[in-house]
N, C-alpha and C positions, 0 to 999 in steps of 0.2 A: 434629604441628604443620605439617610439610611437606605432609602430605596435605590439611589444611584450607586452606592457602595455595594449593595446586594446584587444589582444587575451586573456590575463590573466583575464581581467575584464569580457569579454564575457563568458569565461568558468566558472568563479566563480559565475556568475548570471544565468547561464543556468541549473545548477544542484541544487537539493535540498541539503541543508547542514544537515548532520546527526551527526555532532561532538558533539552537546550539548544534544542529545536525550538519554533518559535512556534506556539501553539495556534490562532491565527487564520489560519494559512496556508490551511487547507482552506476557510474562509469566504471569503477573498479570491479564491481560485481559482474557487469556485462563483459568486461575484458577477460576475467577469470573463467567465466562460463564459455566464452568463445574459444579460448585455448583448449579447454577440457573437451569440448565437442569435436574440435578438429583432431585432437589426439586420438579420441575414441574412433572417429571415422577412419583414421589411418590404421589403427589396429584391426578394424573390421576388414578393410580392403586388403591388407596384407594377409590376413587369415583366409580370405576367400580365394586368393590366387592359387594355392596348391589344389584346392577343391576343383577350381575351373580347369587347371592343367590336367589332373588325373582323370576327372570325369569326362572332359572333352576328348582326351586320348582314348579312353575306353569306348566312348560313343563312336568316335571316328573309325577305330579299328574293328569294332564289333559289328557295325552296320554299314558295310560298303554299299555303294550305289543306292543310298536312300537319304531321307531328310536327316537322319541321325548323323551321317557323315558331315553334312553342312553345319549342323549345330555343334558337333564335336570340334570341327576345325575352327569355328568361330570362337568357341570357348577356349581352345588352346591359344589362339591369337590374342584373346583378351586377358589371359592370365598374366603375362609380363607387364601389361599396361596397369592392371590392378595392383600388382606387386610394387611396381615403381612408384605409382601415385600414393599408395598406402604407406610405403616406407618413408617417402618424402614428408608426408603429413605427420607421421608418427614421430620422426626424428626432429623435425623443425619445431613442433609444438611441445615435445618433451623437453627440449632445451629451454623452454620458456618457464620452467618451474621456478627459476630464480625470480623472474618477473612476477609470477603468481604469489610467491612468498613476500615480495615487496608490497604487492597490493594487499595481502592479508595483514601485514604489519600496519599499513596505513589505516585499514579498517578497524584495527584493534587499539588504536590510540585512545586518548582521553575522550570520553563521551559523557555528556551531561544531558539528562533527559528529565522532563517533568511529566510524570504519569498522572494525568488528570482525568477523572471520569466521575460519573454520578455516585459511585460507591466508595472511591478512595482518591486521595491526593497525596502524591509522594514526590520527592526530589531525590534522584540517584546520581551519584558521581562515580564513574568507573575509570580507573587508570591501570592499564596493563603494561607490564614491562616486557 
């Protein structure tokens, strides 16, 4: 009987307990990361647009009748596309800050965890307002 209780105790402390964890946590973290990445991509694309415009204009005007003119013209034509795409991503995903805050609040609700390992066993209860 003591051996059975000992085996049950060792097995219960050897593995992490997932019974009280929120199954949507990974989904919330993924959504928050997705919006952050899209917003950062928008900022980068919007910032690249003036560089493309001025650099392309300089190449096109400074190097007539050469490959520099073709590259410069292409850069000047890509600048408005980069600006429009970047601004759209930036604005649409910056507006989702409310949604990110909602996800953060859901992640900060009550959490109960059993920290079990070979060196320590503890029970923690966290409630955030």
